[in-house]
VMD Tcl script that builds the backbone (N, CA, C; Angstrom):
set m [mol new atoms 483]
animate dup $m
set s [atomselect $m all]
$s set {name element resname resid chain x y z} {
  {N N MET 1 A 0.686 -1.314 -0.060}
  {CA C MET 1 A -0.120 0.111 0.067}
  {C C MET 1 A 0.750 1.406 -0.026}
  {N N LYS 2 A 0.432 2.314 -0.787}
  {CA C LYS 2 A 1.086 3.094 -1.050}
  {C C LYS 2 A 0.044 4.646 -0.447}
  {N N LEU 3 A 0.722 5.396 0.214}
  {CA C LEU 3 A 0.046 6.779 0.580}
  {C C LEU 3 A 0.299 8.106 -0.159}
  {N N ARG 4 A -0.531 8.512 -1.093}
  {CA C ARG 4 A -0.437 9.762 -1.714}
  {C C ARG 4 A -0.982 10.393 -1.369}
  {N N ARG 5 A -0.831 11.756 -0.970}
  {CA C ARG 5 A -1.031 12.905 -0.654}
  {C C ARG 5 A -1.641 14.007 -1.193}
  {N N VAL 6 A -2.483 14.728 -1.587}
  {CA C VAL 6 A -2.972 15.332 -2.675}
  {C C VAL 6 A -3.008 16.953 -1.868}
  {N N VAL 7 A -2.241 17.733 -2.012}
  {CA C VAL 7 A -2.469 19.442 -1.327}
  {C C VAL 7 A -2.249 20.311 -2.713}
  {N N PHE 8 A -2.918 21.472 -2.197}
  {CA C PHE 8 A -2.566 22.427 -3.188}
  {C C PHE 8 A -2.593 24.005 -2.210}
  {N N ASP 9 A -2.221 24.790 -3.139}
  {CA C ASP 9 A -2.233 26.372 -2.829}
  {C C ASP 9 A -3.507 27.157 -2.479}
  {N N LEU 10 A -3.970 27.594 -1.534}
  {CA C LEU 10 A -5.143 28.247 -1.387}
  {C C LEU 10 A -4.734 29.650 -0.926}
  {N N LEU 11 A -4.929 30.805 -1.806}
  {CA C LEU 11 A -5.058 32.194 -0.962}
  {C C LEU 11 A -5.863 32.541 -0.238}
  {N N VAL 12 A -5.887 32.968 0.967}
  {CA C VAL 12 A -6.791 33.491 1.768}
  {C C VAL 12 A -6.440 35.008 1.753}
  {N N TYR 13 A -7.442 35.755 1.614}
  {CA C TYR 13 A -7.685 37.320 1.700}
  {C C TYR 13 A -8.580 37.652 2.862}
  {N N ASP 14 A -8.527 38.640 3.670}
  {CA C ASP 14 A -9.412 38.779 4.637}
  {C C ASP 14 A -10.563 40.173 4.072}
  {N N SER 15 A -10.146 40.260 2.970}
  {CA C SER 15 A -11.316 41.261 2.060}
  {C C SER 15 A -10.787 41.505 0.793}
  {N N MET 16 A -11.943 41.928 0.107}
  {CA C MET 16 A -11.797 42.377 -1.141}
  {C C MET 16 A -10.802 43.343 -1.522}
  {N N ASP 17 A -10.157 43.997 -0.929}
  {CA C ASP 17 A -9.122 44.993 -0.887}
  {C C ASP 17 A -8.191 44.779 -0.844}
  {N N GLU 18 A -7.887 43.413 -0.505}
  {CA C GLU 18 A -6.480 42.786 -0.672}
  {C C GLU 18 A -6.372 41.767 -2.166}
  {N N LEU 19 A -7.616 42.034 -2.938}
  {CA C LEU 19 A -7.279 41.384 -4.197}
  {C C LEU 19 A -6.665 42.499 -5.080}
  {N N ASP 20 A -5.989 41.797 -6.232}
  {CA C ASP 20 A -5.398 42.843 -7.223}
  {C C ASP 20 A -6.470 43.455 -7.903}
  {N N GLN 21 A -6.459 44.205 -8.441}
  {CA C GLN 21 A -7.255 45.067 -9.265}
  {C C GLN 21 A -8.335 43.935 -10.065}
  {N N GLY 22 A -7.651 43.411 -10.897}
  {CA C GLY 22 A -8.479 42.584 -11.899}
  {C C GLY 22 A -9.422 41.689 -11.086}
  {N N ASP 23 A -9.047 41.156 -10.230}
  {CA C ASP 23 A -9.924 40.257 -9.366}
  {C C ASP 23 A -10.931 40.820 -8.556}
  {N N GLN 24 A -10.600 42.171 -8.273}
  {CA C GLN 24 A -11.256 43.023 -7.790}
  {C C GLN 24 A -12.845 43.175 -8.365}
  {N N ILE 25 A -12.196 43.410 -9.642}
  {CA C ILE 25 A -13.669 43.868 -10.800}
  {C C ILE 25 A -14.289 42.462 -10.944}
  {N N LEU 26 A -13.503 41.636 -11.093}
  {CA C LEU 26 A -14.244 40.295 -11.268}
  {C C LEU 26 A -15.039 40.016 -10.258}
  {N N MET 27 A -14.619 39.928 -9.227}
  {CA C MET 27 A -15.404 39.727 -7.857}
  {C C MET 27 A -16.800 40.643 -7.899}
  {N N HIS 28 A -16.604 41.868 -7.926}
  {CA C HIS 28 A -17.619 42.937 -7.950}
  {C C HIS 28 A -18.863 42.567 -9.360}
  {N N GLU 29 A -18.429 42.145 -10.235}
  {CA C GLU 29 A -19.149 41.729 -11.308}
  {C C GLU 29 A -19.995 40.580 -10.616}
  {N N ALA 30 A -19.245 39.633 -10.062}
  {CA C ALA 30 A -20.189 38.503 -9.276}
  {C C ALA 30 A -21.573 39.071 -8.582}
  {N N VAL 31 A -20.735 39.739 -7.474}
  {CA C VAL 31 A -21.615 40.710 -6.354}
  {C C VAL 31 A -22.839 41.185 -7.071}
  {N N LYS 32 A -22.610 41.995 -8.372}
  {CA C LYS 32 A -23.814 42.383 -8.763}
  {C C LYS 32 A -24.489 41.262 -9.497}
  {N N ALA 33 A -24.093 40.296 -10.234}
  {CA C ALA 33 A -24.879 39.231 -10.704}
  {C C ALA 33 A -25.885 38.290 -9.851}
  {N N ARG 34 A -25.333 38.587 -8.308}
  {CA C ARG 34 A -26.026 37.299 -7.558}
  {C C ARG 34 A -27.290 38.389 -7.235}
  {N N LYS 35 A -27.124 39.548 -7.437}
  {CA C LYS 35 A -28.349 40.308 -7.106}
  {C C LYS 35 A -29.989 40.169 -7.833}
  {N N ASN 36 A -29.204 39.507 -9.161}
  {CA C ASN 36 A -30.445 39.009 -9.711}
  {C C ASN 36 A -30.940 38.059 -10.328}
  {N N ALA 37 A -29.924 37.069 -9.149}
  {CA C ALA 37 A -30.651 35.743 -9.154}
  {C C ALA 37 A -31.864 35.331 -9.004}
  {N N TYR 38 A -32.392 34.022 -9.443}
  {CA C TYR 38 A -33.743 33.464 -9.268}
  {C C TYR 38 A -33.659 32.568 -8.231}
  {N N SER 39 A -34.049 32.803 -6.975}
  {CA C SER 39 A -34.234 31.802 -5.764}
  {C C SER 39 A -35.163 31.924 -5.061}
  {N N PRO 40 A -36.353 31.451 -5.416}
  {CA C PRO 40 A -37.419 31.518 -4.567}
  {C C PRO 40 A -37.581 30.658 -3.473}
  {N N TYR 41 A -37.007 29.776 -3.810}
  {CA C TYR 41 A -37.125 28.580 -3.283}
  {C C TYR 41 A -36.014 28.221 -2.067}
  {N N SER 42 A -34.648 28.343 -2.421}
  {CA C SER 42 A -33.854 28.118 -1.449}
  {C C SER 42 A -33.484 29.656 -0.831}
  {N N LYS 43 A -33.701 30.457 -1.615}
  {CA C LYS 43 A -33.124 32.231 -0.903}
  {C C LYS 43 A -31.795 32.146 -0.901}
  {N N PHE 44 A -30.909 31.231 -1.789}
  {CA C PHE 44 A -29.570 31.665 -1.647}
  {C C PHE 44 A -29.277 31.940 -2.874}
  {N N ASN 45 A -28.700 33.148 -3.116}
  {CA C ASN 45 A -28.081 33.560 -4.128}
  {C C ASN 45 A -27.004 33.829 -4.542}
  {N N VAL 46 A -26.608 33.175 -5.762}
  {CA C VAL 46 A -25.212 32.972 -6.248}
  {C C VAL 46 A -24.899 33.947 -7.416}
  {N N GLY 47 A -23.980 34.355 -7.608}
  {CA C GLY 47 A -23.218 35.091 -8.721}
  {C C GLY 47 A -22.150 34.774 -9.214}
  {N N ALA 48 A -21.683 34.990 -10.539}
  {CA C ALA 48 A -20.613 34.297 -11.162}
  {C C ALA 48 A -20.366 34.887 -11.869}
  {N N ALA 49 A -18.753 35.728 -12.292}
  {CA C ALA 49 A -18.490 36.518 -13.347}
  {C C ALA 49 A -17.175 35.615 -13.826}
  {N N VAL 50 A -16.955 35.291 -15.231}
  {CA C VAL 50 A -16.171 34.676 -15.949}
  {C C VAL 50 A -15.189 35.923 -16.580}
  {N N LEU 51 A -14.110 35.880 -16.600}
  {CA C LEU 51 A -12.942 36.691 -17.306}
  {C C LEU 51 A -12.312 35.696 -18.431}
  {N N LEU 52 A -12.220 36.424 -19.477}
  {CA C LEU 52 A -12.097 35.407 -20.756}
  {C C LEU 52 A -10.753 35.834 -21.318}
  {N N ASP 53 A -10.424 35.350 -22.210}
  {CA C ASP 53 A -8.903 35.793 -22.701}
  {C C ASP 53 A -8.921 37.148 -23.807}
  {N N ASN 54 A -10.099 37.574 -23.919}
  {CA C ASN 54 A -10.257 38.281 -24.792}
  {C C ASN 54 A -10.639 39.818 -23.968}
  {N N ASP 55 A -10.723 40.016 -22.469}
  {CA C ASP 55 A -10.861 40.549 -21.201}
  {C C ASP 55 A -12.285 40.706 -21.468}
  {N N GLU 56 A -13.550 40.271 -21.805}
  {CA C GLU 56 A -14.597 40.261 -21.595}
  {C C GLU 56 A -14.787 39.420 -20.294}
  {N N ILE 57 A -16.000 40.196 -19.833}
  {CA C ILE 57 A -16.395 39.846 -18.741}
  {C C ILE 57 A -17.713 38.730 -18.658}
  {N N VAL 58 A -17.900 38.026 -18.396}
  {CA C VAL 58 A -19.534 37.464 -18.615}
  {C C VAL 58 A -20.084 36.952 -17.278}
  {N N ILE 59 A -21.581 37.176 -16.973}
  {CA C ILE 59 A -22.039 36.978 -15.699}
  {C C ILE 59 A -23.075 35.917 -15.969}
  {N N GLY 60 A -23.258 35.363 -14.870}
  {CA C GLY 60 A -24.311 34.460 -14.507}
  {C C GLY 60 A -24.890 34.319 -13.086}
  {N N ASN 61 A -26.229 33.910 -12.750}
  {CA C ASN 61 A -26.543 33.655 -11.530}
  {C C ASN 61 A -27.507 32.353 -11.761}
  {N N ASN 62 A -27.637 32.173 -10.289}
  {CA C ASN 62 A -28.300 30.760 -10.126}
  {C C ASN 62 A -29.646 30.619 -10.423}
  {N N GLN 63 A -30.585 30.109 -11.140}
  {CA C GLN 63 A -31.718 29.761 -11.455}
  {C C GLN 63 A -32.547 28.760 -10.931}
  {N N GLU 64 A -33.263 29.059 -10.216}
  {CA C GLU 64 A -34.035 27.846 -9.519}
  {C C GLU 64 A -35.183 27.386 -10.285}
  {N N ASN 65 A -36.003 26.463 -10.141}
  {CA C ASN 65 A -37.350 25.682 -10.880}
  {C C ASN 65 A -37.983 25.089 -9.735}
  {N N ALA 66 A -39.129 24.920 -9.668}
  {CA C ALA 66 A -40.140 24.211 -8.552}
  {C C ALA 66 A -39.780 22.947 -8.759}
  {N N SER 67 A -39.333 22.280 -10.167}
  {CA C SER 67 A -38.727 21.144 -10.028}
  {C C SER 67 A -37.325 21.123 -10.151}
  {N N TYR 68 A -36.742 20.945 -8.790}
  {CA C TYR 68 A -35.360 21.159 -8.634}
  {C C TYR 68 A -34.361 20.811 -9.462}
  {N N PRO 69 A -34.097 19.633 -9.969}
  {CA C PRO 69 A -33.203 19.233 -10.897}
  {C C PRO 69 A -32.794 20.164 -12.338}
  {N N SER 70 A -34.177 20.725 -12.643}
  {CA C SER 70 A -34.341 21.783 -13.853}
  {C C SER 70 A -33.558 23.174 -13.438}
  {N N GLY 71 A -33.036 23.624 -12.547}
  {CA C GLY 71 A -32.354 24.836 -12.476}
  {C C GLY 71 A -30.932 24.846 -12.596}
  {N N LEU 72 A -30.212 26.304 -12.510}
  {CA C LEU 72 A -28.940 25.809 -12.785}
  {C C LEU 72 A -28.152 26.384 -11.939}
  {N N CYS 73 A -27.242 26.225 -11.598}
  {CA C CYS 73 A -25.849 27.145 -10.841}
  {C C CYS 73 A -25.552 28.129 -11.392}
  {N N ALA 74 A -24.931 29.228 -10.693}
  {CA C ALA 74 A -24.563 30.599 -11.169}
  {C C ALA 74 A -23.211 30.294 -12.369}
  {N N GLU 75 A -22.236 29.437 -11.807}
  {CA C GLU 75 A -21.135 28.966 -12.240}
  {C C GLU 75 A -21.325 28.522 -14.031}
  {N N ARG 76 A -22.273 27.477 -13.881}
  {CA C ARG 76 A -22.429 26.969 -15.122}
  {C C ARG 76 A -23.156 27.710 -16.156}
  {N N VAL 77 A -24.305 28.705 -15.376}
  {CA C VAL 77 A -25.086 29.650 -16.424}
  {C C VAL 77 A -23.855 30.416 -17.254}
  {N N ALA 78 A -22.689 30.986 -16.073}
  {CA C ALA 78 A -21.857 31.838 -17.028}
  {C C ALA 78 A -20.775 31.449 -17.852}
  {N N ILE 79 A -20.212 30.290 -17.584}
  {CA C ILE 79 A -19.454 29.558 -18.281}
  {C C ILE 79 A -20.148 29.217 -19.781}
  {N N PHE 80 A -21.442 28.683 -19.327}
  {CA C PHE 80 A -21.867 28.084 -20.711}
  {C C PHE 80 A -22.253 29.208 -21.553}
  {N N TYR 81 A -22.664 30.403 -20.984}
  {CA C TYR 81 A -23.028 31.516 -21.400}
  {C C TYR 81 A -21.730 32.226 -22.309}
  {N N ALA 82 A -20.812 32.234 -21.662}
  {CA C ALA 82 A -19.378 32.409 -22.263}
  {C C ALA 82 A -18.946 31.498 -23.435}
  {N N SER 83 A -19.337 30.359 -23.376}
  {CA C SER 83 A -18.881 29.530 -24.375}
  {C C SER 83 A -19.569 30.016 -25.577}
  {N N ALA 84 A -20.933 30.096 -25.179}
  {CA C ALA 84 A -22.068 30.046 -26.516}
  {C C ALA 84 A -21.733 31.791 -27.058}
  {N N LYS 85 A -21.422 32.340 -26.413}
  {CA C LYS 85 A -21.332 33.911 -26.947}
  {C C LYS 85 A -19.966 34.121 -27.550}
  {N N PHE 86 A -19.006 33.435 -27.156}
  {CA C PHE 86 A -17.194 33.815 -27.315}
  {C C PHE 86 A -16.789 32.389 -27.609}
  {N N PRO 87 A -17.608 31.575 -28.714}
  {CA C PRO 87 A -16.699 30.085 -28.853}
  {C C PRO 87 A -15.428 30.565 -29.295}
  {N N GLY 88 A -14.695 29.348 -28.783}
  {CA C GLY 88 A -13.286 29.017 -28.908}
  {C C GLY 88 A -12.384 30.324 -27.971}
  {N N ILE 89 A -12.858 31.308 -27.402}
  {CA C ILE 89 A -12.299 32.088 -26.551}
  {C C ILE 89 A -12.098 31.404 -25.126}
  {N N GLY 90 A -10.760 31.684 -24.526}
  {CA C GLY 90 A -10.630 30.630 -23.399}
  {C C GLY 90 A -10.747 31.614 -22.256}
  {N N ILE 91 A -11.077 30.877 -21.082}
  {CA C ILE 91 A -11.266 31.409 -19.432}
  {C C ILE 91 A -10.093 31.583 -18.816}
  {N N LYS 92 A -10.025 32.689 -18.399}
  {CA C LYS 92 A -8.688 32.936 -17.280}
  {C C LYS 92 A -9.499 32.707 -16.143}
  {N N ALA 93 A -10.485 33.007 -15.427}
  {CA C ALA 93 A -10.793 32.863 -13.986}
  {C C ALA 93 A -12.401 33.154 -13.880}
  {N N ILE 94 A -12.539 32.802 -12.712}
  {CA C ILE 94 A -14.121 32.786 -12.538}
  {C C ILE 94 A -14.311 33.210 -11.137}
  {N N ALA 95 A -15.033 34.122 -10.936}
  {CA C ALA 95 A -15.457 34.756 -9.447}
  {C C ALA 95 A -16.808 34.096 -9.232}
  {N N ILE 96 A -17.110 33.890 -7.864}
  {CA C ILE 96 A -18.154 33.259 -7.327}
  {C C ILE 96 A -18.416 34.028 -6.068}
  {N N SER 97 A -19.944 34.429 -5.997}
  {CA C SER 97 A -20.422 34.998 -4.551}
  {C C SER 97 A -21.618 34.857 -3.935}
  {N N ALA 98 A -21.641 34.563 -2.970}
  {CA C ALA 98 A -23.013 33.945 -2.661}
  {C C ALA 98 A -23.769 34.597 -1.386}
  {N N THR 99 A -24.885 34.901 -1.385}
  {CA C THR 99 A -25.700 35.777 -0.175}
  {C C THR 99 A -26.695 34.773 -0.137}
  {N N SER 100 A -27.768 35.037 0.922}
  {CA C SER 100 A -28.992 34.274 1.615}
  {C C SER 100 A -29.545 35.604 1.577}
  {N N LYS 101 A -31.204 35.139 1.703}
  {CA C LYS 101 A -32.423 36.098 1.913}
  {C C LYS 101 A -32.932 35.604 3.595}
  {N N ASN 102 A -32.449 34.640 4.061}
  {CA C ASN 102 A -32.578 33.905 5.528}
  {C C ASN 102 A -31.663 34.184 6.646}
  {N N PHE 103 A -30.298 34.411 6.116}
  {CA C PHE 103 A -29.068 34.545 7.151}
  {C C PHE 103 A -27.639 35.127 6.286}
  {N N VAL 104 A -26.614 35.494 7.050}
  {CA C VAL 104 A -25.626 35.984 6.400}
  {C C VAL 104 A -24.551 34.892 6.150}
  {N N VAL 105 A -24.321 35.061 4.960}
  {CA C VAL 105 A -23.092 33.962 4.269}
  {C C VAL 105 A -21.628 34.765 4.608}
  {N N ASN 106 A -21.348 34.186 5.460}
  {CA C ASN 106 A -20.015 34.896 6.479}
  {C C ASN 106 A -18.911 33.823 5.910}
  {N N LYS 107 A -18.531 32.677 4.881}
  {CA C LYS 107 A -17.632 32.492 4.389}
  {C C LYS 107 A -17.632 32.121 2.884}
  {N N PRO 108 A -16.311 31.892 2.077}
  {CA C PRO 108 A -16.780 31.688 0.392}
  {C C PRO 108 A -17.605 30.433 0.349}
  {N N ALA 109 A -18.164 30.785 -0.956}
  {CA C ALA 109 A -18.983 29.651 -1.444}
  {C C ALA 109 A -18.268 29.144 -2.558}
  {N N ALA 110 A -18.151 27.839 -2.369}
  {CA C ALA 110 A -17.184 27.184 -3.443}
  {C C ALA 110 A -18.178 26.579 -4.512}
  {N N PRO 111 A -17.843 26.215 -5.652}
  {CA C PRO 111 A -18.268 25.399 -6.504}
  {C C PRO 111 A -19.309 24.351 -6.033}
  {N N CYS 112 A -19.956 23.832 -6.167}
  {CA C CYS 112 A -20.818 22.122 -6.282}
  {C C CYS 112 A -20.066 21.345 -7.003}
  {N N GLY 113 A -20.350 20.248 -6.989}
  {CA C GLY 113 A -19.859 19.185 -7.628}
  {C C GLY 113 A -19.632 19.213 -9.103}
  {N N ASN 114 A -21.263 19.373 -9.689}
  {CA C ASN 114 A -21.319 19.286 -11.092}
  {C C ASN 114 A -20.566 20.925 -11.588}
  {N N CYS 115 A -20.860 21.887 -10.826}
  {CA C CYS 115 A -20.066 22.941 -11.370}
  {C C CYS 115 A -18.245 22.911 -11.645}
  {N N ARG 116 A -17.944 22.308 -10.641}
  {CA C ARG 116 A -16.287 21.584 -10.711}
  {C C ARG 116 A -16.141 20.929 -12.059}
  {N N GLN 117 A -17.126 19.990 -12.329}
  {CA C GLN 117 A -16.819 18.985 -13.370}
  {C C GLN 117 A -17.017 20.001 -14.415}
  {N N SER 118 A -17.823 20.958 -14.618}
  {CA C SER 118 A -17.998 21.667 -16.016}
  {C C SER 118 A -16.985 22.524 -15.999}
  {N N ILE 119 A -16.382 23.286 -15.200}
  {CA C ILE 119 A -15.125 24.175 -15.139}
  {C C ILE 119 A -13.984 23.455 -15.680}
  {N N SER 120 A -13.734 22.157 -14.852}
  {CA C SER 120 A -12.533 20.880 -15.477}
  {C C SER 120 A -12.667 20.903 -17.208}
  {N N GLU 121 A -13.955 20.436 -17.502}
  {CA C GLU 121 A -14.050 20.557 -18.790}
  {C C GLU 121 A -13.278 21.235 -19.627}
  {N N TYR 122 A -13.703 22.719 -19.133}
  {CA C TYR 122 A -13.243 24.012 -20.063}
  {C C TYR 122 A -11.660 23.853 -19.543}
  {N N GLU 123 A -11.276 23.659 -18.716}
  {CA C GLU 123 A -9.855 23.597 -18.810}
  {C C GLU 123 A -9.311 22.794 -19.251}
  {N N ILE 124 A -9.467 21.576 -19.534}
  {CA C ILE 124 A -8.934 20.396 -19.934}
  {C C ILE 124 A -9.049 20.803 -21.714}
  {N N LYS 125 A -10.189 21.328 -22.407}
  {CA C LYS 125 A -10.251 21.927 -23.349}
  {C C LYS 125 A -9.597 22.731 -24.053}
  {N N GLN 126 A -9.508 23.894 -22.920}
  {CA C GLN 126 A -8.182 24.863 -23.271}
  {C C GLN 126 A -6.535 24.662 -23.193}
  {N N LEU 127 A -6.497 23.754 -22.055}
  {CA C LEU 127 A -5.205 23.085 -21.799}
  {C C LEU 127 A -4.373 23.975 -21.095}
  {N N ARG 128 A -4.928 24.614 -19.948}
  {CA C ARG 128 A -4.641 25.486 -19.089}
  {C C ARG 128 A -5.290 25.377 -17.636}
  {N N PRO 129 A -5.344 26.089 -16.571}
  {CA C PRO 129 A -5.898 26.328 -15.401}
  {C C PRO 129 A -6.882 27.384 -15.656}
  {N N ILE 130 A -8.019 27.338 -14.729}
  {CA C ILE 130 A -9.098 28.605 -14.863}
  {C C ILE 130 A -8.842 28.698 -13.209}
  {N N SER 131 A -8.500 30.168 -12.838}
  {CA C SER 131 A -8.384 30.382 -11.543}
  {C C SER 131 A -9.832 30.530 -11.033}
  {N N ILE 132 A -10.262 30.510 -9.715}
  {CA C ILE 132 A -11.338 30.455 -9.036}
  {C C ILE 132 A -11.313 30.910 -7.898}
  {N N ILE 133 A -11.950 32.532 -7.738}
  {CA C ILE 133 A -12.037 33.504 -6.599}
  {C C ILE 133 A -13.472 33.047 -6.069}
  {N N MET 134 A -13.730 32.728 -4.534}
  {CA C MET 134 A -14.806 32.741 -3.963}
  {C C MET 134 A -14.846 33.120 -2.811}
  {N N SER 135 A -16.267 34.142 -2.375}
  {CA C SER 135 A -16.449 34.728 -1.496}
  {C C SER 135 A -18.170 34.386 -1.129}
  {N N GLY 136 A -18.458 35.045 0.357}
  {CA C GLY 136 A -19.538 34.934 0.756}
  {C C GLY 136 A -20.023 36.437 0.751}
  {N N GLU 137 A -20.559 36.694 1.694}
  {CA C GLU 137 A -21.294 38.147 1.455}
  {C C GLU 137 A -20.316 38.975 2.418}
  {N N THR 138 A -19.690 38.133 3.375}
  {CA C THR 138 A -19.201 38.722 4.191}
  {C C THR 138 A -17.410 37.882 4.939}
  {N N GLY 139 A -16.778 38.091 5.268}
  {CA C GLY 139 A -15.538 36.960 5.418}
  {C C GLY 139 A -14.589 37.298 4.446}
  {N N GLU 140 A -13.570 36.188 4.902}
  {CA C GLU 140 A -12.464 36.017 3.917}
  {C C GLU 140 A -12.841 35.922 2.203}
  {N N ILE 141 A -11.959 35.919 1.349}
  {CA C ILE 141 A -12.130 35.700 0.073}
  {C C ILE 141 A -10.887 34.711 -0.108}
  {N N LEU 142 A -11.348 32.995 -0.688}
  {CA C LEU 142 A -10.643 32.328 -1.211}
  {C C LEU 142 A -10.196 32.470 -2.572}
  {N N LYS 143 A -9.035 32.028 -3.121}
  {CA C LYS 143 A -8.607 31.967 -4.319}
  {C C LYS 143 A -7.816 30.732 -4.682}
  {N N CYS 144 A -7.868 29.761 -5.661}
  {CA C CYS 144 A -7.468 28.586 -6.302}
  {C C CYS 144 A -6.880 28.936 -7.769}
  {N N ASN 145 A -5.689 28.105 -7.912}
  {CA C ASN 145 A -5.187 28.220 -9.103}
  {C C ASN 145 A -5.902 27.657 -10.238}
  {N N SER 146 A -6.460 26.462 -9.943}
  {CA C SER 146 A -7.222 25.743 -10.725}
  {C C SER 146 A -8.358 24.580 -10.319}
  {N N VAL 147 A -9.494 24.188 -11.085}
  {CA C VAL 147 A -10.274 23.610 -10.487}
  {C C VAL 147 A -9.801 22.263 -10.177}
  {N N SER 148 A -8.474 21.978 -10.560}
  {CA C SER 148 A -8.025 20.349 -10.044}
  {C C SER 148 A -7.715 20.621 -9.042}
  {N N ASP 149 A -7.372 21.758 -8.276}
  {CA C ASP 149 A -6.987 21.773 -6.676}
  {C C ASP 149 A -8.129 21.398 -5.971}
  {N N ILE 150 A -9.237 21.573 -6.265}
  {CA C ILE 150 A -10.481 21.346 -5.524}
  {C C ILE 150 A -11.147 20.238 -6.137}
  {N N LEU 151 A -10.688 19.491 -7.379}
  {CA C LEU 151 A -11.414 18.458 -7.913}
  {C C LEU 151 A -10.318 17.528 -7.973}
  {N N PRO 152 A -9.644 17.109 -7.201}
  {CA C PRO 152 A -8.565 16.347 -7.607}
  {C C PRO 152 A -8.918 14.723 -8.469}
  {N N LEU 153 A -8.255 14.225 -8.879}
  {CA C LEU 153 A -8.667 12.861 -9.524}
  {C C LEU 153 A -10.321 12.815 -10.544}
  {N N ALA 154 A -10.296 14.082 -11.102}
  {CA C ALA 154 A -11.839 14.324 -12.267}
  {C C ALA 154 A -11.563 13.180 -12.939}
  {N N PHE 155 A -12.921 13.270 -13.368}
  {CA C PHE 155 A -13.626 12.053 -14.636}
  {C C PHE 155 A -13.223 13.258 -15.473}
  {N N ASN 156 A -12.825 12.546 -16.875}
  {CA C ASN 156 A -12.757 13.549 -18.017}
  {C C ASN 156 A -12.215 12.872 -19.078}
  {N N SER 157 A -12.135 13.526 -20.433}
  {CA C SER 157 A -12.510 12.525 -21.884}
  {C C SER 157 A -11.405 11.629 -21.746}
  {N N THR 158 A -10.122 11.785 -21.168}
  {CA C THR 158 A -9.193 10.359 -21.261}
  {C C THR 158 A -9.809 9.167 -20.527}
  {N N PHE 159 A -10.870 9.023 -20.109}
  {CA C PHE 159 A -11.219 8.006 -19.714}
  {C C PHE 159 A -12.766 7.490 -20.600}
  {N N LEU 160 A -12.593 8.233 -21.662}
  {CA C LEU 160 A -13.656 7.859 -22.880}
  {C C LEU 160 A -12.764 7.157 -23.993}
  {N N GLY 161 A -11.198 7.419 -24.113}
  {CA C GLY 161 A -10.576 6.873 -24.974}
  {C C GLY 161 A -10.635 7.256 -26.247}
}
mol reanalyze $m
mol bondsrecalc $m
mol representation Tube
mol addrep $m
């Protein structure tokens, strides 16, 4: 038996003011996007902003449905829209911000498993990482260099032959 340890670097910022200017702009766009989320059931609003290689920023927010599986997370709304509007343009980074109508979200909201898998697909497609910046309504902000940091051993196209 062998033990393999999986580790990654995670940058931790005490506030948005500590982010570099580009990341601040991206996070501000994610915060704006979360305000228009459609979340009548969970009351949990998430906004995402995707920075593309052409320096365009594309936003998305969660869209719920009474038939819960029919909704879509902010991260996937943003990256799918970016791919539809700017096909072939790579993704540099994605910022995610969450808030709730029921309580203060005081820690960063990380992408769900489905969103991690979707972001992973784009990293593999473009052959380079996508940085992920995560925040709640208050509290620290986290940044990782790649979705593979938070989704090690991801299933991908190499398994399909």
